[in-house]
N, C-alpha and C positions, 0 to 999 in steps of 0.2 A: 166115942168121946171127941168133942170138938177140939181142934188144935188152937192153941193160943197164938194170936196174931202179933207179930213183932212190929212195933211202930216204925222202926227204922226201915223195914222192908216195905211197909206201906208208903213211906216217904220216897224210897227208891222207885217204886212203881209210879207214884205221882210225878216225880221228876222225869222219868223216862217217857211217860205219856205226854207230858208238857212239851218236851223236846221234839218228840215225833209229830205231835199235832201241829206245832209251829212250822215244821218242815213240810209236812204232807197233808195237813188238814184233818178234820174230824172224820170225814168219810173214808179216808185211806188208812185209818188206824187198824192194825191187826194185833191181837193179843200176843201172838208169837213174837212180833217185832218189839212189843213193849217188854216182854220177858228178856229178849236178847239185849235190848238197850239198857235194861236194869241189871243185867248180869245174873238173872235168875232163870230157873227152869220154867217152862210154860205152865206146867202143872201148879207151880207155886203161885203164879199170878191168879190162876183160877181158884185157889184156896181163898184168896183175898177178895176177889170180885167174880161173880158168876158169869159175866159177859162184858163185852165192850160198852154197852149202854150203861150198865151199872158203874163201871169204872169212870166213864166220862161224867156221869151225874154226880158221883161221889167227889171227883176231883173238882168239879164246879162248886159244889157245896163247901168243900174245904177252902178253896180260894176265895169264895164269896164271904165266908165267915172271917177269914183272915183280913180281907179288905175292909169289911164293915167294922171290925174291931179297931181299926186305925182312926175312926172318926168319933167325934163327940157331937151328938145331935141336939141335945137340949140347950137352948140359950141360957146364959147366966141371967140372973134376976134383972139386972139393970142394962143388959145388952140389947141393942137394937136388932131388928130382924136383918137389916143389911149387914151389920157386923157379924151376926151369927152365921148367916149364909156365906159371907166372905171367909170366915174361919173354916167352916166345913169344906167349902169349895177348894181352898188352898190345901187342906189336909188331903182331899181327894186327888187333887192335881199332883201334889208331892208324892203321895203313895203310888199313883199310877206311873210317874216318872221313875221311881226307885224300883218298881217291879214291872218292867216293860213286858217281859215274856208272859207273866201271869196275866197282865192286863190284856195282852193280845189274845190269850186263850179265852178270857172272859168275853171279849168282844166277839170272837168267833162263835162262842156258845150262844150268845144272845141272838145271833143271826141264823141259828141252825134249827133243824127240826127238834133237837133236844129241848130247846127252850119252849117251843110251841107245845110239846108234850107235857112239859113241866107246868105250864100255865093251864092246860086242860085239866090237870090233876089238882088245880087249886093251890099250887105251891105259894110260899110266902112272897111278900112284896120285894120287888127289885130295887126300890128307891129308898129303903129304910133310913139311911143316914140323913137324908134331906127332908123326909116327910113331915116330921113334927114342926120344923121351922117354916116350911112352906105353908102348912095349915095355919100356924100362928099368924104368919104374914098376911094370909088371905082373910082370916078373922079380923085382924086389925085394919083391914083394907089398905094395906101397904103393898100388896102384890096383886098382879092381874088375876082376874077370876078365870081360872082354867083348871083342867084336871091336873092332879099332882104330876102325873107322867109327862104332861106337856111342859110344865114349868121345869121339871127335872131335865128334859131334853134341851130346853133353852139354856139351862145352866151348864150342862156337860157336853153338849155337841161341840161348841168351840174348843173346849178343853181337849177332847179327843182329837180334833183336827190339828191343834197345835202340837200335840204329842207326835202325831204322824209326821208333821213337818219337821219337828225336832229330830226324829229318827232318820229321816231322809237327808238331814244336814242343811235344810233350807231355812231353818229358824233356830236361833239360840234362845233357850228359855232363861229368862232373867226374872228376878223379883219385880222389877219395874214392868216388864211385859205381863206378868201374872196380874199385877194390880190394875194395869190399864185394861186388860181383857175383862177382868171381873167388873170394872166400872162400866164398860160398854154393855156387858150382859145385864147388869143391874138396870140400866136405862131401858132395856127391852122388857123387863119383867115387873118393874115397879108400877104402881098405880098413880 
């Protein structure tokens, strides 16, 4: 008979994994260390996840779903593409600032072999919150003609760099800075 999994233990394992990955990276992660960090027996961690790869991929999916749920993607009926993108962009920025450790994990994952493997298996889109608005903007000839991933990179690259500068203490994020940054990005993606 399969054991019932406790949601609280899953969260403990996720938090322990997140803390360890931020300290030592994805490649240095060991299941025994996750168990110790979570205050659980190593065998318990293996009840929840068969191996390190499954744990990392499940944590990624969990954090990605949490991140994506913070955004509203469809523009309102009378809303311009620029206004819609600004709204989603600010939601994305605010969420990333409020969840720095989770954001750092997601960034590491995106640059890791785990992401490459995920893409090989045809996993879902990584740009979901922005896709529909980008497509609408391109159909209305308001945005540059480029792959969605390229437009997404132009939208979020400066955002990620600002967050890094904020973490290092070199920049203070303010609403005015966010608005100014988006306006400059808009100039680079509008038609």
